A tleap script that builds the chain and sets N, CA, C and O, in Angstrom:
source leaprc.protein.ff14SB
mol = sequence {
  NMET GLU ASN PHE GLY ALA ASN VAL LEU ALA
  SER SER VAL ALA LEU LEU ILE LEU ILE GLY
  ILE MET GLY VAL VAL TYR PHE PHE TRP SER
  LYS ALA ASN ILE LYS LYS LYS ALA LYS TYR
  PHE GLU GLN ILE HIE THR GLU LEU ALA PRO
  GLY GLN ARG VAL MET PHE GLY GLY GLY ILE
  PHE GLY THR VAL LYS SER VAL ASP GLY ASP
  VAL VAL GLU VAL LYS VAL ARG SER GLY ALA
  THR LEU ASP VAL SER ARG TYR ALA ILE GLN
  GLU ILE SER CLYS
}
set mol.1.N position { 140.724 54.274 138.090 }
set mol.1.CA position { 141.014 54.866 136.682 }
set mol.1.C position { 140.337 55.772 136.210 }
set mol.1.O position { 140.922 56.429 135.348 }
set mol.2.N position { 139.032 56.150 136.506 }
set mol.2.CA position { 138.179 57.280 136.075 }
set mol.2.C position { 139.004 58.474 136.413 }
set mol.2.O position { 139.446 59.306 135.620 }
set mol.3.N position { 139.185 58.426 138.046 }
set mol.3.CA position { 139.977 59.743 138.534 }
set mol.3.C position { 141.326 60.048 137.722 }
set mol.3.O position { 141.752 61.154 137.389 }
set mol.4.N position { 141.807 58.972 137.521 }
set mol.4.CA position { 143.451 59.222 136.633 }
set mol.4.C position { 143.310 59.959 135.425 }
set mol.4.O position { 144.132 60.822 135.116 }
set mol.5.N position { 142.198 59.643 134.632 }
set mol.5.CA position { 141.963 60.267 133.222 }
set mol.5.C position { 141.548 61.704 133.453 }
set mol.5.O position { 141.906 62.481 132.568 }
set mol.6.N position { 140.818 62.247 134.535 }
set mol.6.CA position { 140.534 63.265 134.813 }
set mol.6.C position { 141.765 64.282 135.200 }
set mol.6.O position { 141.987 65.386 134.704 }
set mol.7.N position { 142.538 63.566 136.274 }
set mol.7.CA position { 143.807 64.364 136.708 }
set mol.7.C position { 144.747 64.500 135.404 }
set mol.7.O position { 145.472 65.493 135.352 }
set mol.8.N position { 144.774 63.774 134.583 }
set mol.8.CA position { 145.833 63.916 133.302 }
set mol.8.C position { 145.183 65.267 132.623 }
set mol.8.O position { 145.813 66.305 132.426 }
set mol.9.N position { 143.863 65.059 132.320 }
set mol.9.CA position { 143.391 65.962 131.464 }
set mol.9.C position { 143.513 67.355 132.051 }
set mol.9.O position { 143.976 68.292 131.400 }
set mol.10.N position { 143.091 67.462 133.281 }
set mol.10.CA position { 143.257 68.869 134.228 }
set mol.10.C position { 144.668 69.466 134.276 }
set mol.10.O position { 144.902 70.673 134.323 }
set mol.11.N position { 145.683 68.379 134.258 }
set mol.11.CA position { 147.126 68.916 134.224 }
set mol.11.C position { 147.517 69.092 132.793 }
set mol.11.O position { 148.548 69.761 132.721 }
set mol.12.N position { 147.049 68.721 131.615 }
set mol.12.CA position { 147.390 68.818 130.406 }
set mol.12.C position { 146.840 70.300 129.888 }
set mol.12.O position { 147.336 70.935 128.958 }
set mol.13.N position { 145.802 70.674 130.629 }
set mol.13.CA position { 144.900 71.817 130.156 }
set mol.13.C position { 145.719 72.853 130.945 }
set mol.13.O position { 145.894 73.964 130.443 }
set mol.14.N position { 146.256 72.537 132.215 }
set mol.14.CA position { 146.894 73.708 133.126 }
set mol.14.C position { 148.442 74.089 132.164 }
set mol.14.O position { 148.973 75.188 132.005 }
set mol.15.N position { 148.840 72.824 131.674 }
set mol.15.CA position { 150.366 73.043 131.314 }
set mol.15.C position { 150.127 73.982 129.747 }
set mol.15.O position { 150.900 74.837 129.316 }
set mol.16.N position { 148.903 73.542 129.136 }
set mol.16.CA position { 148.774 74.218 127.690 }
set mol.16.C position { 148.597 75.734 128.033 }
set mol.16.O position { 149.043 76.600 127.281 }
set mol.17.N position { 147.988 76.004 129.097 }
set mol.17.CA position { 147.560 77.425 129.429 }
set mol.17.C position { 148.814 78.165 130.078 }
set mol.17.O position { 148.805 79.395 130.018 }
set mol.18.N position { 149.759 77.611 130.616 }
set mol.18.CA position { 150.922 77.979 131.105 }
set mol.18.C position { 151.955 78.136 130.030 }
set mol.18.O position { 152.736 79.069 130.216 }
set mol.19.N position { 152.099 77.533 129.113 }
set mol.19.CA position { 152.703 77.581 127.892 }
set mol.19.C position { 152.234 78.705 126.835 }
set mol.19.O position { 152.975 79.332 126.078 }
set mol.20.N position { 151.013 78.804 126.940 }
set mol.20.CA position { 150.481 79.712 125.929 }
set mol.20.C position { 150.726 81.336 126.798 }
set mol.20.O position { 150.823 82.370 126.137 }
set mol.21.N position { 150.785 81.339 127.996 }
set mol.21.CA position { 151.189 82.600 128.761 }
set mol.21.C position { 152.615 82.837 128.514 }
set mol.21.O position { 152.967 83.989 128.261 }
set mol.22.N position { 153.453 81.920 128.556 }
set mol.22.CA position { 154.636 82.199 128.279 }
set mol.22.C position { 155.274 82.699 126.973 }
set mol.22.O position { 156.226 83.450 126.762 }
set mol.23.N position { 154.424 82.027 126.160 }
set mol.23.CA position { 154.601 82.268 124.631 }
set mol.23.C position { 154.119 84.074 124.372 }
set mol.23.O position { 154.785 84.851 123.688 }
set mol.24.N position { 153.048 84.377 124.977 }
set mol.24.CA position { 152.565 85.740 124.676 }
set mol.24.C position { 153.496 86.566 125.566 }
set mol.24.O position { 153.709 87.682 125.092 }
set mol.25.N position { 154.189 86.285 126.885 }
set mol.25.CA position { 154.984 87.131 127.112 }
set mol.25.C position { 156.186 87.307 126.373 }
set mol.25.O position { 156.623 88.441 126.176 }
set mol.26.N position { 156.804 86.220 125.914 }
set mol.26.CA position { 157.956 86.003 124.993 }
set mol.26.C position { 157.863 86.955 123.631 }
set mol.26.O position { 158.845 87.537 123.170 }
set mol.27.N position { 156.639 87.015 123.110 }
set mol.27.CA position { 156.344 87.547 122.099 }
set mol.27.C position { 156.440 89.207 122.129 }
set mol.27.O position { 156.983 89.944 121.305 }
set mol.28.N position { 155.726 89.553 123.363 }
set mol.28.CA position { 155.953 91.137 123.593 }
set mol.28.C position { 157.247 91.546 124.104 }
set mol.28.O position { 157.735 92.614 123.733 }
set mol.29.N position { 157.961 90.639 125.087 }
set mol.29.CA position { 159.461 90.867 124.988 }
set mol.29.C position { 160.074 91.061 123.990 }
set mol.29.O position { 160.467 92.206 123.764 }
set mol.30.N position { 160.296 90.204 123.248 }
set mol.30.CA position { 160.841 90.101 121.707 }
set mol.30.C position { 160.445 91.470 120.792 }
set mol.30.O position { 161.323 92.086 120.187 }
set mol.31.N position { 159.222 91.819 120.764 }
set mol.31.CA position { 158.762 92.946 119.951 }
set mol.31.C position { 159.478 94.410 120.582 }
set mol.31.O position { 159.909 95.312 119.863 }
set mol.32.N position { 159.491 94.416 121.970 }
set mol.32.CA position { 160.294 95.426 122.718 }
set mol.32.C position { 161.471 95.425 122.236 }
set mol.32.O position { 161.772 96.359 121.492 }
set mol.33.N position { 162.444 94.393 122.523 }
set mol.33.CA position { 164.013 94.272 122.049 }
set mol.33.C position { 164.054 94.585 120.617 }
set mol.33.O position { 164.901 95.440 120.358 }
set mol.34.N position { 163.331 94.107 119.516 }
set mol.34.CA position { 163.504 94.392 118.237 }
set mol.34.C position { 163.082 96.034 117.972 }
set mol.34.O position { 163.525 96.637 116.995 }
set mol.35.N position { 162.331 96.563 118.792 }
set mol.35.CA position { 162.017 98.158 118.529 }
set mol.35.C position { 163.036 98.963 119.002 }
set mol.35.O position { 163.346 100.010 118.434 }
set mol.36.N position { 163.700 98.460 120.219 }
set mol.36.CA position { 165.044 99.115 120.740 }
set mol.36.C position { 166.091 98.967 119.716 }
set mol.36.O position { 166.610 99.970 119.226 }
set mol.37.N position { 166.421 97.822 119.374 }
set mol.37.CA position { 167.673 97.836 118.326 }
set mol.37.C position { 167.477 98.335 116.985 }
set mol.37.O position { 168.459 98.613 116.296 }
set mol.38.N position { 166.109 98.498 116.482 }
set mol.38.CA position { 165.925 99.180 115.241 }
set mol.38.C position { 166.165 100.724 115.516 }
set mol.38.O position { 166.717 101.365 114.622 }
set mol.39.N position { 165.777 101.399 116.738 }
set mol.39.CA position { 165.944 102.577 116.995 }
set mol.39.C position { 167.365 103.126 117.255 }
set mol.39.O position { 167.722 104.289 117.073 }
set mol.40.N position { 168.177 102.017 117.746 }
set mol.40.CA position { 169.633 102.239 118.052 }
set mol.40.C position { 170.231 102.099 116.538 }
set mol.40.O position { 170.938 103.060 116.235 }
set mol.41.N position { 170.131 101.361 115.788 }
set mol.41.CA position { 170.554 101.144 114.350 }
set mol.41.C position { 170.038 102.432 113.464 }
set mol.41.O position { 170.781 102.872 112.586 }
set mol.42.N position { 168.945 102.938 113.671 }
set mol.42.CA position { 168.470 104.136 112.837 }
set mol.42.C position { 169.408 105.568 113.450 }
set mol.42.O position { 169.751 106.544 112.782 }
set mol.43.N position { 169.650 105.331 114.804 }
set mol.43.CA position { 170.418 106.803 115.259 }
set mol.43.C position { 171.765 106.571 114.758 }
set mol.43.O position { 172.228 107.591 114.248 }
set mol.44.N position { 172.727 105.339 114.728 }
set mol.44.CA position { 173.815 105.180 114.319 }
set mol.44.C position { 173.813 105.692 112.808 }
set mol.44.O position { 174.601 106.587 112.501 }
set mol.45.N position { 172.955 105.154 111.860 }
set mol.45.CA position { 173.068 105.305 110.260 }
set mol.45.C position { 172.795 106.943 110.391 }
set mol.45.O position { 173.502 107.535 109.576 }
set mol.46.N position { 172.126 107.671 111.033 }
set mol.46.CA position { 171.907 109.129 110.586 }
set mol.46.C position { 172.910 109.950 111.253 }
set mol.46.O position { 173.156 111.029 110.712 }
set mol.47.N position { 173.615 109.616 112.454 }
set mol.47.CA position { 174.920 109.975 112.752 }
set mol.47.C position { 175.951 110.066 112.043 }
set mol.47.O position { 176.638 111.077 112.185 }
set mol.48.N position { 176.319 109.142 111.174 }
set mol.48.CA position { 177.377 108.618 110.761 }
set mol.48.C position { 178.145 109.806 110.091 }
set mol.48.O position { 177.615 110.448 109.184 }
set mol.49.N position { 179.266 110.057 110.501 }
set mol.49.CA position { 180.033 111.331 109.568 }
set mol.49.C position { 181.314 111.295 109.577 }
set mol.49.O position { 181.831 110.712 110.530 }
set mol.50.N position { 182.247 111.932 108.478 }
set mol.50.CA position { 183.686 111.700 108.643 }
set mol.50.C position { 184.333 111.891 109.872 }
set mol.50.O position { 183.911 112.594 110.791 }
set mol.51.N position { 185.340 111.262 109.860 }
set mol.51.CA position { 186.320 111.452 111.169 }
set mol.51.C position { 185.778 110.481 112.403 }
set mol.51.O position { 186.349 110.454 113.493 }
set mol.52.N position { 184.908 109.894 112.173 }
set mol.52.CA position { 184.325 108.852 113.393 }
set mol.52.C position { 185.035 107.419 113.067 }
set mol.52.O position { 185.222 106.855 111.989 }
set mol.53.N position { 185.415 106.981 114.630 }
set mol.53.CA position { 185.596 105.348 114.507 }
set mol.53.C position { 184.634 104.677 114.626 }
set mol.53.O position { 183.822 104.786 115.545 }
set mol.54.N position { 184.566 103.650 113.448 }
set mol.54.CA position { 183.639 102.779 113.753 }
set mol.54.C position { 183.985 101.177 113.662 }
set mol.54.O position { 185.053 100.811 113.172 }
set mol.55.N position { 183.078 100.305 114.134 }
set mol.55.CA position { 183.168 98.646 114.014 }
set mol.55.C position { 182.046 98.340 113.098 }
set mol.55.O position { 180.904 98.789 113.195 }
set mol.56.N position { 182.532 97.459 112.125 }
set mol.56.CA position { 181.423 96.980 111.633 }
set mol.56.C position { 181.388 95.416 111.494 }
set mol.56.O position { 182.348 94.756 111.893 }
set mol.57.N position { 180.317 94.835 110.945 }
set mol.57.CA position { 179.820 93.398 111.323 }
set mol.57.C position { 180.976 92.369 111.675 }
set mol.57.O position { 180.859 91.715 112.711 }
set mol.58.N position { 182.000 92.209 110.925 }
set mol.58.CA position { 182.855 91.215 111.335 }
set mol.58.C position { 183.704 91.585 112.292 }
set mol.58.O position { 184.581 90.746 112.499 }
set mol.59.N position { 183.772 92.906 113.194 }
set mol.59.CA position { 184.455 93.241 114.207 }
set mol.59.C position { 185.725 94.111 113.507 }
set mol.59.O position { 186.847 94.062 114.010 }
set mol.60.N position { 185.466 94.836 112.412 }
set mol.60.CA position { 186.561 95.377 111.812 }
set mol.60.C position { 186.519 96.902 112.155 }
set mol.60.O position { 185.459 97.507 111.991 }
set mol.61.N position { 187.566 97.512 112.597 }
set mol.61.CA position { 187.364 98.769 113.021 }
set mol.61.C position { 188.326 99.833 111.971 }
set mol.61.O position { 189.446 99.666 111.488 }
set mol.62.N position { 187.433 100.877 111.875 }
set mol.62.CA position { 188.209 102.108 110.882 }
set mol.62.C position { 187.662 103.341 111.276 }
set mol.62.O position { 186.955 103.633 112.240 }
set mol.63.N position { 188.165 104.078 110.261 }
set mol.63.CA position { 188.010 105.607 110.507 }
set mol.63.C position { 186.844 105.882 109.238 }
set mol.63.O position { 187.018 105.300 108.167 }
set mol.64.N position { 185.680 106.778 109.418 }
set mol.64.CA position { 185.016 107.245 108.313 }
set mol.64.C position { 185.755 108.247 107.509 }
set mol.64.O position { 186.142 109.248 108.112 }
set mol.65.N position { 186.004 108.144 106.280 }
set mol.65.CA position { 186.600 109.155 105.401 }
set mol.65.C position { 185.523 109.948 104.552 }
set mol.65.O position { 185.688 111.144 104.311 }
set mol.66.N position { 184.257 109.149 104.042 }
set mol.66.CA position { 183.144 110.022 103.482 }
set mol.66.C position { 181.885 109.216 103.698 }
set mol.66.O position { 182.005 108.038 104.036 }
set mol.67.N position { 180.717 109.734 103.535 }
set mol.67.CA position { 179.744 109.013 103.434 }
set mol.67.C position { 178.806 109.605 102.100 }
set mol.67.O position { 178.419 110.772 102.033 }
set mol.68.N position { 178.542 108.604 101.113 }
set mol.68.CA position { 177.871 108.995 99.994 }
set mol.68.C position { 176.667 108.137 99.839 }
set mol.68.O position { 176.748 107.057 99.253 }
set mol.69.N position { 175.442 108.623 100.391 }
set mol.69.CA position { 174.359 107.932 100.339 }
set mol.69.C position { 174.508 106.710 101.084 }
set mol.69.O position { 174.687 106.913 102.285 }
set mol.70.N position { 174.486 105.403 100.706 }
set mol.70.CA position { 174.584 104.171 101.488 }
set mol.70.C position { 175.875 103.614 101.370 }
set mol.70.O position { 176.054 102.478 101.809 }
set mol.71.N position { 176.779 104.218 100.860 }
set mol.71.CA position { 178.079 103.566 100.627 }
set mol.71.C position { 179.283 104.635 101.732 }
set mol.71.O position { 179.370 105.858 101.624 }
set mol.72.N position { 179.932 103.950 102.536 }
set mol.72.CA position { 180.750 104.696 103.650 }
set mol.72.C position { 182.009 104.256 103.081 }
set mol.72.O position { 182.101 103.123 102.609 }
set mol.73.N position { 183.100 105.159 103.090 }
set mol.73.CA position { 184.536 104.913 102.605 }
set mol.73.C position { 185.157 104.806 104.023 }
set mol.73.O position { 185.093 105.751 104.810 }
set mol.74.N position { 185.792 103.569 104.344 }
set mol.74.CA position { 186.278 103.602 105.696 }
set mol.74.C position { 187.571 103.238 105.648 }
set mol.74.O position { 187.798 102.267 104.926 }
set mol.75.N position { 188.685 103.830 106.320 }
set mol.75.CA position { 190.113 103.603 106.193 }
set mol.75.C position { 190.634 102.725 107.448 }
set mol.75.O position { 190.545 103.084 108.622 }
set mol.76.N position { 191.133 101.641 107.041 }
set mol.76.CA position { 191.544 100.738 108.365 }
set mol.76.C position { 193.003 101.168 108.533 }
set mol.76.O position { 193.576 101.973 107.798 }
set mol.77.N position { 193.550 100.525 109.610 }
set mol.77.CA position { 194.828 100.695 110.206 }
set mol.77.C position { 195.881 100.504 109.180 }
set mol.77.O position { 196.849 101.264 109.198 }
set mol.78.N position { 195.780 99.420 108.144 }
set mol.78.CA position { 196.904 98.946 107.363 }
set mol.78.C position { 196.876 100.347 106.254 }
set mol.78.O position { 197.793 100.524 105.452 }
set mol.79.N position { 195.971 101.056 106.333 }
set mol.79.CA position { 195.978 102.295 105.137 }
set mol.79.C position { 195.140 102.083 104.182 }
set mol.79.O position { 194.946 102.920 103.300 }
set mol.80.N position { 194.448 100.774 104.239 }
set mol.80.CA position { 193.628 100.564 103.260 }
set mol.80.C position { 192.358 101.004 103.251 }
set mol.80.O position { 191.736 101.019 104.313 }
set mol.81.N position { 191.685 101.488 101.910 }
set mol.81.CA position { 190.288 102.087 102.180 }
set mol.81.C position { 189.042 101.345 101.624 }
set mol.81.O position { 188.852 101.119 100.429 }
set mol.82.N position { 188.324 101.041 102.512 }
set mol.82.CA position { 187.096 100.174 101.914 }
set mol.82.C position { 185.830 100.970 101.968 }
set mol.82.O position { 185.523 101.848 102.774 }
set mol.83.N position { 184.983 100.374 100.696 }
set mol.83.CA position { 184.080 100.983 100.510 }
set mol.83.C position { 182.826 100.043 101.194 }
set mol.83.O position { 182.606 99.033 100.525 }
set mol.84.N position { 182.026 100.181 102.320 }
set mol.84.CA position { 181.033 99.220 102.815 }
set mol.84.C position { 179.733 99.973 102.854 }
set mol.84.O position { 179.649 101.200 102.801 }
set mol.85.N position { 178.672 99.087 102.956 }
set mol.85.CA position { 177.441 99.677 103.091 }
set mol.85.C position { 177.296 100.186 104.739 }
set mol.85.O position { 177.657 99.614 105.767 }
set mol.86.N position { 176.649 101.439 104.544 }
set mol.86.CA position { 176.428 102.065 105.871 }
set mol.86.C position { 175.633 101.115 106.958 }
set mol.86.O position { 175.724 101.267 108.176 }
set mol.87.N position { 174.900 100.189 106.356 }
set mol.87.CA position { 174.141 99.339 107.401 }
set mol.87.C position { 174.963 98.223 107.954 }
set mol.87.O position { 174.566 97.560 108.913 }
set mol.88.N position { 176.303 97.970 107.256 }
set mol.88.CA position { 177.283 97.128 108.176 }
set mol.88.C position { 177.888 97.729 109.101 }
set mol.88.O position { 178.688 97.064 109.760 }
set mol.89.N position { 177.699 99.112 109.417 }
set mol.89.CA position { 178.093 99.439 110.653 }
set mol.89.C position { 177.500 99.168 112.005 }
set mol.89.O position { 176.402 99.667 112.250 }
set mol.90.N position { 178.041 98.508 112.818 }
set mol.90.CA position { 177.303 98.067 114.011 }
set mol.90.C position { 177.517 98.976 115.014 }
set mol.90.O position { 176.689 98.886 115.920 }
set mol.91.N position { 178.450 99.919 115.169 }
set mol.91.CA position { 178.845 100.601 116.315 }
set mol.91.C position { 179.623 101.797 115.831 }
set mol.91.O position { 180.297 101.677 114.808 }
set mol.92.N position { 179.579 103.055 116.549 }
set mol.92.CA position { 180.126 104.115 116.465 }
set mol.92.C position { 181.148 104.291 117.832 }
set mol.92.O position { 180.653 104.368 118.957 }
set mol.93.N position { 182.465 104.340 117.633 }
set mol.93.CA position { 183.248 104.345 119.066 }
set mol.93.C position { 183.227 105.601 119.529 }
set mol.93.O position { 183.429 106.545 118.764 }
set mol.94.N position { 182.991 105.764 120.775 }
set mol.94.CA position { 183.289 106.951 121.640 }
set mol.94.C position { 184.488 107.496 121.910 }
set mol.94.O position { 184.568 108.479 122.647 }
savepdb mol mol.pdb
quit
């Protein structure tokens, strides 16, 4: 029985070390992805200009009519014009 306790302790320590290493790897991987996404959205928001076809949050597509600070006027297919935040835009269609 004495040997059993030592084996359980050794396995527990090894498992904790493995979980710790996985946590550190996940942290750095997540940080890199967040930085990449932030750069992507910064580029989208600075390149926004009238005439571009865009998609925003809910999957709605439209064409930019004007950009006034943080407010973007977008015309959708039905002919309606929406005022949306420039930060709601997820993608500029090429």
